[in-house]
C-alpha positions as CSV (number, residue, x, y, z in Angstrom):
1,M,-11.4,-16.4,-10.4
2,A,-14.9,-16.3,-8.9
3,W,-13.5,-14.8,-5.6
4,F,-11.7,-12.1,-7.4
5,G,-15.1,-11.5,-9.1
6,E,-17.1,-11.2,-5.6
7,I,-14.5,-8.7,-4.2
8,G,-13.7,-7.0,-7.5
9,P,-14.1,-3.5,-6.5
10,S,-11.8,-3.9,-3.4
11,I,-8.9,-5.5,-5.3
12,V,-5.8,-3.0,-5.6
13,D,-3.6,-5.5,-7.1
14,M,-4.3,-9.1,-8.0
15,G,-1.1,-10.1,-7.0
16,S,1.3,-13.0,-8.0
17,P,2.7,-16.2,-6.7
18,F,6.3,-16.0,-5.2
19,G,9.2,-17.9,-6.5
20,A,12.6,-18.4,-4.7
21,T,12.7,-16.9,-1.3
22,A,15.7,-15.9,1.2
23,T,15.4,-14.9,4.6
24,I,17.9,-12.2,6.1
25,E,18.5,-12.2,9.8
26,S,19.3,-9.0,11.8
27,N,22.7,-10.0,12.1
28,G,23.1,-10.4,8.1
29,S,23.1,-14.0,8.0
30,V,21.2,-15.4,4.9
31,S,19.3,-18.7,4.6
32,Q,17.5,-19.9,1.7
33,G,13.5,-20.2,2.1
34,G,11.0,-18.4,3.8
35,G,11.5,-19.6,7.4
36,S,9.0,-21.6,9.5
37,D,5.9,-20.1,7.7
38,P,6.6,-19.2,4.1
39,A,4.4,-17.0,2.1
40,T,3.5,-18.3,-1.4
41,G,1.9,-15.2,-2.8
42,Y,0.1,-12.1,-2.4
43,T,-3.1,-10.0,-3.2
44,V,-3.9,-6.4,-2.2
45,I,-7.2,-5.3,-1.5
46,E,-8.7,-2.0,-0.1
47,A,-10.9,-2.5,3.1
48,A,-12.2,0.0,5.7
49,D,-10.3,-1.6,8.6
50,I,-8.7,-5.1,9.3
51,D,-11.9,-6.7,10.2
52,A,-13.6,-5.8,6.7
53,A,-10.3,-7.2,5.0
54,V,-10.4,-10.4,7.0
55,D,-14.1,-10.9,6.0
56,R,-13.4,-10.4,2.6
57,A,-10.2,-12.8,2.7
58,K,-12.3,-15.8,4.0
59,G,-13.6,-16.5,0.6
60,C,-10.2,-17.1,-0.9
61,P,-10.4,-20.6,-2.7
62,G,-7.0,-21.5,-1.2
63,L,-8.6,-22.1,2.0
64,S,-10.9,-24.9,0.9
65,S,-7.9,-26.8,-0.1
66,G,-6.3,-26.5,3.2
67,G,-4.4,-23.6,2.7
68,T,-3.8,-20.7,5.1
69,L,-4.0,-16.8,4.7
70,K,-2.5,-14.1,6.7
71,V,-4.1,-10.5,6.3
72,Y,-1.7,-7.4,7.2
73,E,-2.6,-4.0,7.2
74,A,-0.3,-1.8,5.0
75,V,0.8,1.4,6.9
76,Q,1.5,4.4,4.9
77,M,5.1,5.7,5.7
78,G,6.0,9.4,5.7
């Protein structure tokens, strides 16, 4: 929770862990699981750009236990 406190004003959605996962291929085939690089949860933060988001994400406690993070920019549609 300390990391959330540090980036507090940037948090849009504290997120949740993910449960069961299925992968749907473009041909319609479905397999159970998240593929070779499954996501385990999410947090949504607001940042000026991808570099600022990466900088904030570096403090995530999951990294200190050997985990990895992926940072994605959400693009508004429409």
